[in-house]
N, C-alpha and C positions, 0 to 999 in steps of 0.2 A: 288738605284741601285749602286751608287758609294760606299756606305758603304759595300755592299756585296763583291765588288772587293777588298776593303781594308782588309776585314776580311780574304778572301781567300789568298791574298798575305802575310798577316801577319802570318797566319797559316803555309803557305809553308816555309816562312823564318825561323820560329821557328823550324819546322821539319828538315830543312837542317842544321841549326845551331846545333841542338842536335845530329844528326847523324854524322856530320862532326867533332864534338868535342869529340866524344867518344874515349875511349882508345882502342888500338889494342891489343887484348888478344891472338893473334895467337902465336903459339910456333915455327913458322918458322923463322929461322934467316935470316936477310936481306943479300943480296949479295951472296947467295949460288947458284951456277950454276951446272948443270949436266955436267959430263965429257963424251963426246962422242968420239968414235973412228972414224977414217977416213972412215971406212966401213959403220958405222951407219949414218954419215952425207951424204955420197954418196947415201945411200938407201933412206933417207928422200928426198933428192933433186930429185932423179929419180921418186919416187912415187908422188911427188907434181907437177911435170912438167905439167902433163895433166890438172890440175886444174888452173894453171897459164895461160896456153894457152887458156883454155875455158874463163877465165876472160878477157883476152886481146881481144878475138873475140867478146864477148858480149858487151864490152864497147867501140867499135869503133864508 
């Protein structure tokens, strides 16, 4: 029984190591952000207010 846990842990560690050490082949440059106007930001805030309020009520 102890050997089966060792095998599972070893397989998990190998899988994590292989996925963590892979190259990032994305073509998205790092540090690029979207430029939003004040009107767009205000629209996002106005539309998300109800969800923030619902989250606050549900987590009291």
